[in-house]
N, C-alpha and C positions, 0 to 999 in steps of 0.2 A: 542772681545776676552773674552767672558764671562767665559770661563773655565780656564783662566790664572790668575796668581797673579796680583795684581793691579799695580805693577811696571815692568811688562813685556811688551815689545813692539818689533816690527820688524822695524829695521832701514836698509834701502837698502837691504832688504831681509834677513838680519841676525837677529836672536832673541837676544835681550838684556834683562837681568833681573837685575833690580836695577843698570843699567848702566854698567853691565858686559856682554861683548859679549860671547856667548856660545862657539865660536871657541877658544877663549882665555882660558876659563874655562876648556874645554876639554884637551887642550894642557898642562895646568898647573896641573890638578888633575886627568886626565884620564877619561875613560868611561867604563861601564855605570856610571852615576853620578846623584845623587839626589841634586838638587839645591833649597835651601829654601830661599824665599824672607823674610828676617827677619822683616823688617818694616811692611810687610803685615801680618805676624803672630801677631805682637803686635796690629795692628789695628783691626784685626778680634776678638782677645780675648777681647779687650776693648769694642768693639761694642756689644758683647753678654753680657758683664758685665753691660754696660750702658742700654741695652734693658731690662734686667731683672729689674733693678732699676726703669726705666721709666714705665714699665708695672705694677709692683707690689708695688712700693713705699716702705712704711715702712714694708711691708710684703715680700719684696725681701729677699731671703735666700742667698745661695751660688751658684756661677757658678763653677762647678767642671770640669776642663779639663780632658777628658777621655784619660788616658795614653795609652790605648790599640791602639788608632789611630796611635800614634807614640810618643815614649818617649826616651829621652837620658838625661844625666846629664845637658847638656846645655839647652835643651828644658824645663826641670823642673825649671831651673833658670829663664828662660823667663816668665814662668807661674807665678812664685813667684813674679817677678818684676811687672807684671801686677796687682797682688793683688788678684788673684782668687785662688780657691782651686784645689785639684788634686784627681782624682778618679783612684785608682789602683786595679787591679784584681788578682794579684799574689804576692808571696813573692819577686820575681825578680823585678817587677815594684816598689814595696815598697823600695827595696834596692837602686834602681836608685834615688828615691826621697830622701832617707836618704843621699846618696852620694852627692846630690846637696845641702844639708842643708835645704831642704824644711820643713817648719814648720809642725809638725805632727798634730797640732791642726786644720789644714786646709786640712787634708787627710781623705778620706773615702775609706774603703776596700770593694771591691765587690768580686764576683765569686761564682759559683754554687757548688764548691767542695773544699773549703778552708781546708787545712790540719791543724792539731793541731799546728804544728810548725809555720805556717803562722799566725794563729790567736793569738798564744802566743806572737809572735814578735810584731804584731800590737798593742796588749794590752800593752806590755812592753814599747813601744816607745810612746804610748799615742795618737793613731789616734783618730780623732774626732768621727767617726761613723763607725760601721760595718754593712753592709747591709746583713741581714740574709736570706738564700735561702732555708733552710729545717729545719725540726724539729730536726734532728740529729745535724745539725750545731748550732742550738739554744742551745742545751744541751752542746755542746763543748764550745761555747762562755761563757755560764754561769759558767761552771766548771773552765775554765781557768781564768776568771775574779776573781772568788772566790779565786783561788790559788794565784793570784797576789794581793789580798785584794783591788780590785778596783771594781767600778761600771762602766760597759761599756755601752755607748749609742749605740742604735741600731735602724735601720729601718727594716721593713719587706718588702721584695720584693714580690709584688703581680702581678699576671697575670689577667688582667681585661677582657680577652676574646675578644680582639680587633684584627680584621684583618686589617693590615696596608697597604695592597696593595703593597707589596714589594716582593722581592725574598724570597722563603721559608727559605733559609739558613740564612737570616738576619732579618726575622720576628720573634719577640720574645715574643709576648704578647697574642697569641691565646692559646688555652688550651693544645694542644699536643706538648709541648716544655719542655726542661729540667730545665727551669728557674722558680723560685719563687713558690708562693702559689696561687692556683686558687681561685678566689672570688666565682665563680659560684658553685663549688663543695663543698664549705664550708671549704676547707683547710685553707683559709686565716683566717677565724674566729677562727679555732682551734689553729692556730699559735699565734693569739692575746692572747688567754687565756693562752697558754703555756708561752709566753713571760712575761706576768704579774706575773707569778708564780716564775720567776727567781729572787732571792734576789739580785743578782749582775748584773742585767740587767736594763737598763732604756730605755723603749720603747718610742721613740720620734715621730714615725709616720710611714708612708708608702712610698714605692718607686715603680715605675714601669718604664719599658722601652719597648716601643711597637715595636721597630725595627729600621732599619737604612735606610738612603737614602729615606726619606719620604717627599713629597712635599705638600700634602694636609693636611689641619688642622683637618679634621673630626676625624681621629683616635686619635689625642692628646685630642680633646675635649671630646670624648666619654670615653676615659680612665680616664681623670680628673674627670668627672662626677661620674663614678663608684667608684673611690677611695674616693671621698668626701661623697658619700652615705655611705660608710663603716665607715668613720670618724664620721658620724652622728649616726650610730648604736653604735659605741664605746661610744660616749657621752651619748646616752640614757641608755646604759647598765651600765656604770661605773661612770656616773655623773661628767665627766671631759673631756676636749678636748685635743687631741693630737696636738702638736704645729707645726709639720713639714710635708711637702709633697714634695717628690723629683720626678719630672716628667721625669727624664732621658734625653736622647738626641735623635739622629736619624734624625736631620734636614738635608734635602737634599741639595746637591751642584751640580753645573753644571759640567758635564764631556764632553758634546758635545756642539757645538756652538748654537744649538737651545734650550738649557736648561738654566734655570735661578736659581742661588743660592738663597735659602730662605733669605729674609730680616729679620735680627734679631728683629728690632723694630716692624715691622708688625706682626711677629710671636708671640712675647711676648704680644703685645696688644690684639691680638685675644685670646690668652691663658688666659690672665688676665680677660678678659670679661667673658669667660666661667667659670673660677674658682669663680669669684665674684658672678655671677648669681646662680651658683650651691650652694654656701655657703649661700646666701640669702634664697634660696628655702628650704634649710635644717636647717636654723636658726643657722648657725655656724659662728664663727669668721673666717676670712680668715687666713689659716695657713701660716707659712714661706714657700715660694716656692723656691726650688732649681732645677737646671737643669744641664745637663752633656754633653755639646757639645764637640766633639772631632774632627770628620771629618770636621764639619762646621768651625772649627778654622784652623786646619793645612792642610786640604785637598787641598784647592785652592792655598796655599802658595808655593807649590813645583812642579817642573817639572823634569822629568827624561830625561837625554841626552844620546843618543845612537850613536854609530858609525856604519854605514852600512858596512857589511863585504862582502856579495855576493848578486847578484840579479839573478833571474831565471824565465824564462817563462814556464808556465805549461798550456798545452792545455786540456780543460775540455771536458767531454763527449758530451756536447751540442755544441761543436765547438768553444766556446769562449776561450779566452786566459787570464789567470790570471798571474799577475806579482808578484812573491814572493820576498820580500825585507827582508833579514836576518840581524839582528842586534846583537851586542855583549852582549846582556843580554837575558831577556825573563821571563819565569815563575818563575825563582829563585828570581827575584826582583819585579815581579808583578804577583801574582798568581790569582788575582781576575777574569780576563777574563776566565781562565781555570776552576776556582772553581765554579763560578756562572754566567758566561756569561756577565760580566761587560763590558760596552762599553766605549771606550776612543776616543779622537781625537788625531791627530798627524800632525806635520808640518815639512817640510824641514827647518832646522834651521840655516844653515851656509852660505846660499847664495840665491840670487834671481834665479828663473828659468822661462823662457818664453816657455818652452817645453810643448807640449800637455800633457794632463792628461791621465792616463791609470788605468784600474781596477787592484787594488793592494791588497796585504795582507802582513802585517808586522808580522814577526815571529821571534822567538828567536833561540838560538843555542843549545837547549836541545834535548835529544834523545826521544822526544815525539811528535807525530803528533799534539797533542792538545796544543803545545807550540806556541800559537797564541796571539799576543798582540792586533792587530787591524785586525778584520776579513774581513772587506770590507771598502775600502777607495780609493779615487781617488788621485794618486800621480803623480808628474811630471815624465815624461817618461825618463828624462836624469839623474835620480838619479843613483849614481854609488858608488862603494866602496870608503870609506873615507869620504863620506858625513855624516852630522849629522842630526838625527831626534830627535825631542823633543815631549814628551807626557806630557800635563799639568794635573794638579789636581791629582798628585800621592803622596801627602803628607800623606794621611791616608791609612794605611795598605800596602803601597809599601814596605818600609824598615822594618816595624814592622812584616810583614808576610814573609819576605825574608828567603830563605833557601840556603843550600849548595848543592842542587841537582846537580848531575854530578860533584861534588867537585868544583863548581863555588865559587869564593870568593864573599862575599857580598860587594856591592858598597859603596863608600864613600858618606857621607852627608856633603855638604858644605853650609855655610850661606853667603848670599850676601847682602850688604847694601851700598848705596852711592858709588858705584864703587869699593868696596873692597870685598874680598872673604877670607874665612877661613874655615878650616876643623873643624867640630864638632863631626863627627864620621869617623875615618879613614877607608880606604879600607882594607879589610882583605888580608892576604898574604898566601902563601903556608905553611909558618911556623904556622899560625893559624890553617890551615886545619889539620896539622899533630900533633898539640899540645896534642890532646886527645889520640893518639895512644900510648900504653904502652906495655911492656913485663913484665909478672909476673909469678911466679910459681903457678901451680894449687893447690887449697886448697881442702882438703877432707871435705865434708860437713857432718853435723850431720846425722846419719842414713844411710850413704852410706856403701855398702858392698864392699869387695875387687874387685869383678867382675865389679862393677859399676865405680870404680876409673879409671882415665886415667893414664896408666903407659907408660912412655917413655922408 
């Protein structure tokens, strides 16, 4: 069960997560339902924290949990209890952290297009670091820090020109992307010079993120080596060493039974070896190394539970028959398969079946042909309406990328531990869907003529 949380198991054919049977959870909380294995979340977060410390010793910086994977007030509280930091990308993610009472001294702010309002708020509340993504943003941070009479610590996000062998939509460190400053083009060095000229800026080092769902270490190694070479250039030019290097996240997890989630200790030991050797070659002290696992922490902790609504046989042009199994969710609670062909595993979760297997496709209830959760899978031929299906490893980007397409309400998120269950994000209702609809009188805008106004 490599794709499932550590406390998930099948007992007499029924899935139990942290000793909670999914049929009981579905009855109590409804479906679709995100079920988070709370103990598993803590264990994975602590494992990455321990691995960073074991790998880098006194040079271990911060583990920042990447909020974009999935964040809520309760999750932010868990992250704080573990003792790691939090990486936020928008003002909204920052507000969740503040609502949770998360220490701002352990928050870094990311994002390729931070507004002045977002930057001003971050500076006001005292976030530890702002990761700067463009020269215009560099000027914004400098201006707003000066207005607040503060000196803001920053990192420069760099693109090291590494192809990470992942899907284009989640590969972020080659040259043709919206993120960061290119090392190869010289943009990174221009940013260094500009950052040093900001009186209210404190450049602490560099950051990079080469992509997501990466299983091989070569990309991380090459990126680290190129960033360290730039640290050496900085030392040679300015006769001082920058103290920090943030190597981002992107560590792969298992979605299918033949996949293996990256081991934190093995990954950090390999990275530590590369960083140390590169620093020795460049005659540099090893900087403080920080990382940003998000999916690697929350992804495997969560399974989505669906109820089967209809089944249908479809005869294909080649004469084969495909069985369509429709569930009560779909692309509104997991857009990844439609967005970039992500693959998941699935299991009949409420009972045992000895029926023969048949060629199946698990689909959602949205008005889209592409609303497919599992494109090709063998499922028991006696699956019927009312059965429960479970898809593991949906903790990252399932709820965080969920939408109200077709005016579907977003599912609840519940936490389970030691046979207990509680809601940490409630299910939306029709009241929530209608809450933004208003009636107001039309306003005449500046410059409008009489003919352009809307007269009733």
